[in-house]
N, C-alpha and C positions, 0 to 999 in steps of 0.2 A: 619520594618528592622531596628536592632540598630546598631548606630554608635559608640558604646562603643567600647574603646580600647581592644584589646586582652589581654595585660597584664598591669600591674602598670609599671613594670621595666624590661628592657631586658639587659643583659650583654652580649656583642658581641665582637666576634674575640678574645677571651681569649684562653690560653691553660688552659685546665681543666685538673687537677691532683685528682683523686677520685680513690683511690686504691680499696676501698670495691666494688666498681662498675665496677672495670676494665677498667677504662677510662682514657686515659692519650693522649690528643691531642686536635686539635681544635673542641669547642663546644659551643654553645650559651645556656644561662639560660633564661628562662622566668618566672617572679614571679607575682602573682596573690593573694591579699588578704593575704599578708604576708607569703604564702607558696609557694612552687617551684612547678609551673604548667608545664614546659617542660624543658629538657634537649636535644637539638637537633644538628645537624651539621650546620643548618643555621637557625636563625629565623629573619633574615635581614630585611625581607618583612613583619614581623609582626607589627601591631600597638601596641603603648606602650605609657603612659603618660610620662616615663623616658627612655632614652636610653644611655647607657654607653658603650663607645668605649673600651674593654680591651685589644686592640691589643699591644703585647710586655708584656703583665703580665700575672700572672698564677693563676688561679681561683681554689680554694680548697673549700672543705666542711668547714664549720665554725671550726676554730681552737679550740682546746681544751686544756688550760694550767692545767697539772695534779698537779701543786704545787704551789698553790698561797698562799699569806699571806695578805687579803684584809680585816680583821676586824677593819678597820677605826677606830681610837680614843680610841678603848678599849685596843689593845695588844701594847700599846706603840709605839716605833718607828719602830717595826715591820709592824704596819698595813698600807697598802698604800690604795690609792682610788680605789676601784672596776673597776670603768670605765676607769681610766687612765692604770691600768694593762690589762683590757679588750678590749672592743669594740674600744676605741681610741688608741689601739695598734694592731688592727686588729685581736683581739682575742675575739671569741663570748661566750665561755663558762670558768668558772674558778672553781677550786675546791680548796677551802682554806683548807690547811692541818694544823689541830690542832688549829684554832684559837677559834671557841668555844667549850664550855663545856656543861656538863648537867646544869650548873648555868646559862649560858649565851647565850645558843642556842635560846631563845626566843629574845633576844636582836638582834641577828645576823640575825633571820628571819626579823624582823621588820625594822631594822635601815640599813642592808647591802643588802639581798636577794631582799625584795620587792621594795625599792626604785631605784635599779639599773638597766640600760639598760642591762648590760651583763648578762647572765644566770650566777648565783652564786649557786654552790653547796658546799659541805664540806664533811671531813672526821672530824668526832668529836674527840676532843681530849680525852684521857684516864685520863687526869689529871683534877681535878676539877678546877684548875686555868686556864686552856686551854692554849692559847698561848701568855701567859705574856712573859715579857723579862727574860727567863730562864737562859739565860747565866749570868745574875745578881743574880738569886735566886735560885741556884740549888736545895736547899732542900725543895722547895715547890713540886718537880716532883718525891718526895719517894713514897713508898707504901701507907703511910699515908694520900697522896693528891689524892688516887684514892678511889672511891666509884663504885663499880661494878654495884651494884643494880640500883641506880640512873641515870647511865650513860646510861644503858640497857633502862631502862623506858623513858629516854627523847629522846632517839634515836628512839625509836619506835614511839612516839609521831610526829616524823619529819623526817619519811623515804624517803618522797618526795625530801629532801635537803640532807640528811645523807647517805651518799654512802660508809662509811668506818670509820676505827678506826684509829687514829693516836698514835704512841708511840715510844719511843727512846732505841735503844740499843748503848749504848757508855760508853767509858771506865771511864769517870769521874763520870758517875751515877752508874756504876758498882763497883766503890771504894767506894761507899757509901751504897748500899743495894743491889748489886749482879744484878740477872735478875729477880728480883720479880716484878718489876713493868710492864716488859714484859709478864710474866705470867698471871698478871691480865689482861693486855691488849688483851691477847689472849682469855682470858675467856669470855670478853665481844664481842669479835669479835666472837666466836663460837655460843654464845647464840643469836647473831643478825644475824648469817650468812651473815656475811659482812666480807670483807677482812681487815688485819691488815697491816697498814702501818708503816715501820720501819725506822726511820732514823739510818743510820751507818756514823761513823767518829766521832772522839772525838768532842764534843760540851762544856761540863763543864770541869773544872780543878778538877785534881785528890784531892780527901779529903786530907786534911793535914796530917790526923792520918793514912793513908793508905800508904802501899807499892806502888811502881809505878806498875800499872796494866799491864798484858801481853794482848796486844790487840788480838792475835791469841786465847787466852783462851776465849775472850769473844764470838767469832765466834763460838767456839766449844760449848760453853753453850747454844747460840741462836738456833742452828740447830735443836736440838730435841723439841722446844716450837712451831716453827713456822710450817704452813701447805700449801699444795698446794692452788693458789690463792692469798696466801699474797705477799706484795710487798717490796722489797727491795731498799731504795733510796740511791743516792750518790754514784753509782758505781765508778765515776771518781775523788772522793776526795782524797786529798794528806794526809788527817789527819788519825792519827792512828785509827784503829779499823775498817777500811773499807774493799773494796775488796782486796786491795793489802796486803800481808801479811808483816811480818817483814823481809822474806827473799827477798821481792820485786817482788814476782809472784803473781797472782791471787790465794786467799786462795783456796786449792783444795775441801774444804767442800762446799765453796760457788759455784764453778765451778760445783759441782756435782749437788748441790741444785736446780740450775737453769736449767741445762740440763735434769735432770732427775725427780727433786723433783715438777714441776708445778709453781715454782716461778716466779713472775714477778719483771722486775728491771725497775726504774724510774730514769731518769738521775737527776733530782732535781739540776740543775745546781748551782745556788746561788753562795756561796762562797765556793763549792765544788767542782770545775771543775780544773782538771789538765791535759794538752796535753798529759803529760807523761803517768799518769795514765790511761787515756782515751785509749792510744794506747795500753797499755798493756792488758787492759780489752777487747778490740775488737779484738786484735791478738790472745787471748785465746778463741774466739768463743761466747763472751758473747756480743750480740746486745740489747740494752735496749728496752723494750716492748713501754715505753711511755716517752715523753720529757716534763718534768716541768722545768718552769724557775726557781722557787724558788727565787723570787724578794722580797726583804723587805726592810725597811729603813735603815739597816746597810750594804746593798751593792749596793744600786743605790742612785744617788744623787737626792734629793728633793728641788725644789726652795724654797728660802727663804720667796715667798709670801705663801707658804704652812702654814697650821696652826702652825706646830711645827717649829717655825722660828729659835728656838734656837739650833736647831741640826747642827750638824759639816757639812760643806759643802764637806769634803771629805769623802768617804765611810769608815765606821769602819773596814771591813777587807781588804780594799785597793783594790778591785777589780775594772776593767773598768767598765763603762757604758754598759749595755747590756739590753735585753728583749727576749722574746721568740725566735724572728727571728735571733737574734744573735746566740742563743743557735744551732738554726737550722743550720745557716752558718758554725759554728764550725764542727758540724757533719758531713756536706757535705764537708767541707776541708779534714776531716779524712778520706774520702773515702767512706763514707757510700752514696748509691746512693740515689737520690731525692725522688723516691717513697717510700722507707723506711723510710726516715725522715718524709714525709710528712703522713704516716701512723701512725707514733709515735703521731701526733698532732691531727690526725682525727678519722680513724676507730679503731685502738689500744685503745685509751682511752674510746671511746664510748663503746667498748666490756667490757673494766674495770669496766664501771659504771653499767654495765648492761641496757645499754640504745641504743644499736646498732640499735633498731627500730626506734630511734627518731634522733640520732645523727650521725656524723660521715661518711656521705655519702649524695650525692645529688640526691634524687629522687623524682619524682612527688608526690605531695601530703604533703610531710614534711614540715616543718616550715623551712623558707629561711634563714638559717645561712650559709653565705658564706664569706669566707676570700679571699682578692684580694692581692697578692705580686708581687712586680718587684725583680727580679733576676738580678742585675748588675754585669758587667764584668769589669775587671780592676786589680788593685792590693789594697789590702785592708788590714790594719793591724789589728790582732786580738791579745789579750793578756788574759793568764789565771790567775787563783788566786795566783800563784807563780810569777808573774810577767813575765813569759815566753812568748815572742811574735811571732807571726807566720804571714806569709802573705799570704793571701786567694785571688785567682783570681776570686772569686764570693762574693757577699755580698747579701743576702736575706734581704728586707724592706718590711714592711707592708705599701699598700696604702689605703684601705679603707675596710670596712667588710658591711654586711646587717645582720642584727639582726631582724629575723622575719620580714625581708623585707625593713627595716628601712636602709638608707645608713648612716653611721658615717665614717667620714675621720679620718685617721690614724695620729692625730696631737699631741698625748700624749708627755709630756716630758721626757718620759721612752724609746723614741725611740731615740737611740744615732745618731749622725751625722756620715756619714761615714768618715772614717780615712784613707787617701790614705797612701800607705806605700812608 
């Protein structure tokens, strides 16, 4: 008779929130060999090498950040350390949005994907230069900077990590080359049968030689190009060319496309979050499908001990410190129910990736990716990219995660301290 413990790890007494499994309540999790071995109401009597008491905590399937910038050292100040954004912030899977290109995907695999504890995937850039500091060099992102054939070829060789295509539809680029780059991005997307992820909201300055663009015209030109399954990013942006029209309402073509055209919406928080825009979009009946944090070196503070010690200590866009759980807190404050917020970072992105058989829910036999959070109650100050402040009664904070059964505490410097209101 063997006295070997039943489990390597058990997480006891937590409140499980698993929308895909329709579980919300007290469940214990048993992990063995890096995989989920049991999800039961009570495993307190089971033997285990490690017992974790999660009383007062919420236990989720491993969270998925659908908008990361983690091609560290290659994409200038944009690229953050993947494990600081990922497992050390309670997030088990990251999707880098447009960091690697057909020219740099090999480096991304070898120097980011393989060494990271976090699972790192990507939406490959439609541009040859990938996720360089495009706001400084917009002319690199025109049609001449796209090679459809090579991008398709590179993506096909890396389909285990390439899950979509990244492109930009914004009025600074439109003033230079219209919507030609979006058409090329859609050609890549269609050939690969992968979704196109589309940045909305002004990113680059208008070309000096061009008249001031009509932001609403950009949306009208974009709609015939994109297809069901594509993703529109930054619905809550305050910048021109986003979901809010010049009349101050949700653009009717975007409303129709989301409700009837099969398009998905990703929050893409980053430097594109306005409480006012968010309320307008939510009130119009558009609930984002996924919630990407869009953290990068221009909107979060990186300690001076970081490699890029010459960077400014203040964020370039002037936003408050945040991470994925702060973005979740903001949606909760805006009235989105907790289960829907959790779905945006678990089951919905898993479906978007076509990996719902691997990620997004806690089921026996699956890899043990688990995020454990604390929802604090009190009065907490939140602020958006316009400087508007709100007082929330709740604050969601990461405590730790399991990545393939390995525990990693949420000690990242990107997890902001609670700011009491």
